[in-house]
N, C-alpha and C positions, 0 to 999 in steps of 0.2 A: 504494500500500500504506500503510495506517495502522497504526502500531506502538504497542503499549502494554506496560507492565511489570506483572507480577503479583508481589505481595509474598510470595513463597515463596523466600526466599534460601537459597543454599548458600554455605558458607565452605570455602576450601581449607585443609586441615588441616596441610599441610607443603609446603615447596618441592619441586618436581620438574620434570624435563624429559621431553618426549615427542617422539619422532621419528615423523613421519607415514609412511604406508605407502610412498609413493614414494621415501623416503630422501633427498629433496631439501630437506625443511624440518624444522627442529627448533624446538619451542616450549618456553619456560621460564616456569613459573608460580611465584608467590611465596606463602608462607604468609599466611593471613588475608585474602587477596583475596576479594571477594564476587562471586557469580554470581547474576543475577536472570533468570528466564524472560521472554522477549520473545514477544509474541503479535501475529499479524496479526488485527486486529479484524474486518475484513470477512469473514474465513472462520472466525474464532473458533478458531484453532489455534495452538499454539506453534511458532515457526519457528526459535528460537535462544536465545542467552543474551547478556546484557550483562555484561561483566566490569569490575568496578571494582577496579583494582589493577594493578601492573606485569606486563606479559607481554613476554618477549623472543621475537623471531622471527628465525631465521637461515635464509636461503634460499640453497642452492647452485645458482645459475643460471649455471653455468660448464660449457662443453663444450669438447672438443678437436677442432679442425679440422685440415686439412692444413697450415694456415698458423700453427698454434699455438693457445693457449687463447683462447677468446672468451666474453664474458659477464662476470658479476659474482658475487661472494659478498656478499650483502646482509645486514646486521645492523641490526635496528631494535628499539627498546623503546617500548611504548605504555602509556598509563595508563588509558585508557577505550576499550574495544574491543567490537565486536559480532561474535559468532560465529554462523554458520549452518551446518547446520540444528540442530534441537533434539537430535538424537541424535548426540553427539560421542564419539569413542572414548576421549578422555582425561577425560571427566566420569563418573567411577565413584566408588563409595563407598570405594574404596581411597585416593582423593585428596580427597574432599569430604564434608561432613556438613551436614545440615539445621540451620538455626538459627531463632530466633523472628523474626517479622516485624519489619521495620525501622521506626523512628519517623520517619525522614527520607526516606520513599519519594518524596516530591514532587521531590526533587533528581533522582532517577533518571527519573521520569516526564518531567521537562523535558529531561533529557539525551538520552533516546531520540528525542525529536522533532528534535534537532539532526542526527541521522543522516539525510541526504537519500538515502534508499534508493529509487531510481527503477528498479526492475526487478520483473518478475513472478517470484516465488519458485517454484521447483520442485525436487524432490529431485535431479533431473538438471539442473544449472545450464545455462543457455543456452550452446550451443557446446561443451559437454563431454559426451562419450559415456558417462562413468561418474559415479557418485555422487561428490560432492566436498564440500569445506569452503570457506566463504567467510569471510574475516576483513577487517573494514573498521574504520577509525578516522576520526573526524570532523576532529580538529584538523589532522592532517598530510595528510589527504585521500589516504591510502594504501589500497590494496585488494589483497588476496591471494586468489587462486582456485586451489585445490589439489585434485587427485584422485590416483588410484593411479598415473598415468603422467605427469602434467604439473603444472607450476606456472606461474602467471602473476602478475606483480607490476606494479601500475599506480600511478604517481604523476604529478603535473602535468608533470614534465619528461621522463619516459620511460616506456616500456612494454616489459617484457622477459618472454619466455616460454620455458620449456624443456620438451621432451617426451622422455621416456626418457633415454638416456645420450648421445645424439648430436645431436638436433635442437634448434635455437634460433632465435628471432626476436627482434629488438631494434629498437624504433622510438624515434626522437627527432626533434626538429625539424630536425636536420641530416642524418639518415641513416636508412635502413632496411636492416638487416643480417640475413642468414639463414645458417644452417649446416644443410646437408642431412645425411641419415643416412650418406652416403658420406664425410663430412668436408669436402666442398667448401663454400667460403665465397663468398657473393655480397653485394655492396653496392649500394645505390641510386646511389652516386656513380659506379658503372660504367654505370648505366642511364639516369639522368636527373639533372637539376640539383638542388642543395640546396634551391632555392626550391620545387620540386615536392615534395620530401620533406617540407618544412615544411607545405605545403598538405595533403598526405595525412595527416600526423600530426594536424593540427588537425581535419580532417573525422572522423578515427577517434575521437578522444577526446570529441567533442561528441555522438556518437550515444548513444542509450539503451544500457544495459549488455547487454540481450539481443541487440541487433544487433552490439554490439562483440565479444562472445564468439563469435558466429557467424562474424565476420570473422577472429577468431583461428583458428578451425577451418579456414577457407578458406586462410589463410596456411600452416598446417601441412600441408594436403593438397596444396598447389600446389608444394611443393619437396621 
């Protein structure tokens, strides 16, 4: 996918917070942050927005198992962020306004090329049965994938996903942990060695995102 910026900026008119439909993720936007349309040049369609300005993401990736709370509440702040798709529920004229084209557009054109987006975009993200939102940031190499029932958070050291109120999968180089809908908890340490867990994690994170999210779906349907 080859990405480009179109010089039709939007400016956020006031700071606001937005809770996504699954109630697991809350976004915080700051006044005067700039949004620029991002296009897929090969298909000549807008696929999202590049946000220049701080955005806070709080993800409640915590569920209750029979053995207690499992997961994390993740709080992150990013300064340059790519949001997909182009139709986002929080981008409305209640929150943004059109402004004149930017003089320094080259900065953003260079910036968008730094996002190594190696996936085939579709309104139904790979491995997700419902329409969703993808949030990625280049510097921290974090990626969020969110739909109406699930949230996945990926970073170099761990991958954690929550579906609904009760199901969770958590992968690291030391352990693969799952919580089923009935509250039962299962750990890779009960099934195979830490070495094998590390090997599985390494294979998982090295595959293209389309395959990765399909594997997430397999994980969720297998327990």
